[in-house]
C-alpha atoms as one frame of an Amber mdcrd trajectory, in Angstrom:
protein
 -69.003  64.126  47.528 -72.109  65.444  45.758 -74.328  62.781  47.306 -73.475
  64.114  50.774 -74.347  67.681  49.757 -77.649  66.562  48.221 -78.557  64.427
  51.261 -78.694  61.354  49.048 -76.368  58.987  50.900 -78.632  55.981  50.228
 -79.117  56.848  46.558 -77.029  56.130  43.472 -76.471  58.021  40.268 -79.186
  57.282  37.701 -78.515  57.938  34.011 -81.594  57.839  31.801 -83.082  58.665
  28.411 -86.423  60.426  28.067 -88.396  61.932  25.218 -87.743  65.600  24.595
 -85.006  67.896  23.478 -84.576  69.261  19.981 -83.687  65.873  18.451 -86.354
  63.608  19.970 -84.625  62.136  23.051 -82.568  63.678  25.803 -80.232  62.431
  28.507 -80.818  62.952  32.197 -79.045  62.276  35.481 -80.329  62.223  39.034
 -79.795  60.511  42.363 -82.309  57.728  42.922 -82.908  54.462  44.760 -82.578
  51.195  42.872 -85.764  49.795  41.338 -86.471  46.100  40.679 -85.740  46.158
  36.935 -82.659  48.435  37.078 -79.260  47.361  35.870 -76.417  48.395  38.175
 -73.328  49.347  36.198 -69.928  49.976  37.784 -67.338  52.387  36.438 -64.217
  53.515  38.296 -65.807  52.723  41.664 -69.091  54.487  40.875 -72.402  52.606
  40.801 -74.766  53.774  38.067 -78.445  52.819  37.841 -80.072  52.432  34.442
 -83.550  51.196  33.497 -83.820  48.640  30.643 -85.170  51.132  28.080 -82.424
  53.665  28.727 -79.820  50.910  28.624 -81.048  49.862  25.170 -80.593  53.433
  23.885 -77.236  53.922  25.599 -75.574  50.506  25.254 -71.893  51.080  24.467
 -71.957  54.765  25.439 -69.197  56.617  27.260 -69.821  59.436  29.732 -67.017
  61.928  30.346 -66.798  65.073  32.414 -65.172  68.090  30.780 -64.172  70.880
  33.144 -62.083  72.769  30.598 -62.216  76.435  29.716 -65.782  76.185  28.414
 -66.983  74.402  31.575 -69.196  72.084  29.546 -69.935  69.448  32.188 -70.939
  65.925  31.180 -70.465  64.722  27.605 -72.135  61.531  26.388 -70.675  59.700
  23.402 -73.443  57.393  22.197 -72.677  55.077  19.253 -76.425  54.362  18.886
 -77.378  58.004  18.209 -78.113  58.625  14.535 -77.912  62.395  15.033 -77.311
  64.821  17.882 -78.078  68.460  18.503 -75.479  71.151  18.948 -75.712  71.137
  22.755 -74.956  67.394  22.965 -77.863  66.725  25.343 -80.367  65.581  22.743
 -80.238  62.835  20.118 -82.288  60.838  17.648
């Protein structure tokens, strides 16, 4: 499990939105401890932390992992994004 490799046994996956990227906002992921205002989301046995601002931008989103021939990694399908960049990591 990646958490074991990273030495983050007490941490959970955090998904967040921050300013940046070529379209105005970009997605990020890290291991982090839960903060007081975080929402804890559960998906297929995985706990995901998300702050209220990021949750507002990502409400209704789906996160998939693509390990196909291109080796893309994580793909985020966000119904709230008005536009996205070609790399799929930035949106407006």
